[in-house]
DRENRODREN-638677 format. One record per residue (C-alpha): residue in one letter; x, y, z. Coordinates in steps of 0.5 Angstrom, whole numbers, plus 500, padded with zeros to 3 digits. Each point is the difference from the previous one (the first is absolute). Last residue first. Example, Ala and Ser with C-alpha at 12.3 -4.5 7.8 and 13.67 -1.06 7.14 Angstrom:
2
SITE,s,527,498,514 .
SITE,a,498,493,502 .
//
This chain:
106
SITE,n,517,469,540 .
SITE,e,496,505,496 .
SITE,q,502,507,499 .
SITE,v,493,506,502 .
SITE,l,501,506,495 .
SITE,k,502,496,494 .
SITE,y,504,505,495 .
SITE,p,506,495,501 .
SITE,e,496,494,498 .
SITE,l,496,503,494 .
SITE,m,505,498,495 .
SITE,r,500,492,503 .
SITE,n,492,500,500 .
SITE,l,499,503,493 .
SITE,d,505,494,498 .
SITE,g,496,493,503 .
SITE,s,497,498,492 .
SITE,l,494,503,502 .
SITE,h,500,506,503 .
SITE,l,505,502,494 .
SITE,s,494,498,495 .
SITE,m,495,504,504 .
SITE,v,505,507,500 .
SITE,e,501,498,492 .
SITE,n,493,500,498 .
SITE,t,498,506,505 .
SITE,s,505,504,498 .
SITE,g,507,501,499 .
SITE,i,506,500,504 .
SITE,l,503,506,499 .
SITE,d,505,501,504 .
SITE,g,502,505,506 .
SITE,g,500,495,506 .
SITE,i,493,497,498 .
SITE,f,496,504,495 .
SITE,v,493,497,498 .
SITE,a,496,503,494 .
SITE,p,493,498,501 .
SITE,v,498,504,496 .
SITE,p,503,502,492 .
SITE,p,494,497,497 .
SITE,t,503,496,493 .
SITE,n,504,504,496 .
SITE,c,506,496,500 .
SITE,g,508,502,503 .
SITE,q,499,501,506 .
SITE,l,504,505,502 .
SITE,r,496,504,494 .
SITE,v,494,498,502 .
SITE,l,501,503,507 .
SITE,a,503,506,497 .
SITE,k,494,501,497 .
SITE,e,495,499,505 .
SITE,m,505,504,505 .
SITE,e,499,507,494 .
SITE,r,491,498,501 .
SITE,a,501,499,508 .
SITE,v,503,507,501 .
SITE,e,495,506,500 .
SITE,p,495,493,502 .
SITE,d,504,499,507 .
SITE,q,494,495,504 .
SITE,d,499,497,494 .
SITE,l,507,498,499 .
SITE,e,500,496,507 .
SITE,y,507,499,503 .
SITE,v,500,494,504 .
SITE,m,506,500,506 .
SITE,p,500,493,501 .
SITE,s,501,497,507 .
SITE,v,503,493,499 .
SITE,g,498,494,504 .
SITE,l,498,495,494 .
SITE,e,493,501,502 .
SITE,r,502,507,498 .
SITE,l,503,498,494 .
SITE,l,494,496,499 .
SITE,v,495,506,502 .
SITE,n,502,505,495 .
SITE,v,500,495,495 .
SITE,a,494,499,500 .
SITE,y,498,507,501 .
SITE,s,503,502,494 .
SITE,l,497,494,496 .
SITE,c,494,504,502 .
SITE,c,501,506,497 .
SITE,s,495,507,502 .
SITE,s,505,502,505 .
SITE,k,505,501,495 .
SITE,s,507,497,500 .
SITE,i,508,501,500 .
SITE,i,503,495,506 .
SITE,l,506,502,504 .
SITE,v,503,495,504 .
SITE,e,507,504,503 .
SITE,n,498,506,498 .
SITE,e,504,506,498 .
SITE,a,504,498,494 .
SITE,a,492,497,497 .
SITE,l,497,506,502 .
SITE,r,506,505,496 .
SITE,k,500,495,494 .
SITE,v,493,501,500 .
SITE,r,501,508,500 .
SITE,e,505,500,495 .
SITE,m,496,496,495 .
//
């Protein structure tokens, strides 16, 4: 749990994913199109801690669904694909990302 919290605190926009997860890829592309450069932490690249991080993500998300992608903005867990897409469709995601955009819109 501490590793997940530390990663979230150290990165403005964080996606915890698996390299084989197409939903993680889609969320990454969406965030980049919205003007941010998320840090992507691939669980399968660090198998020694992946199991514990997955357990921590399940506890944080409060459900038994697959824990990736897990998206954090400003240190806060936003959720997985469904939550990110709902926020995007409502326009709230863009507002949440505003402080972290690489190039400010005029």
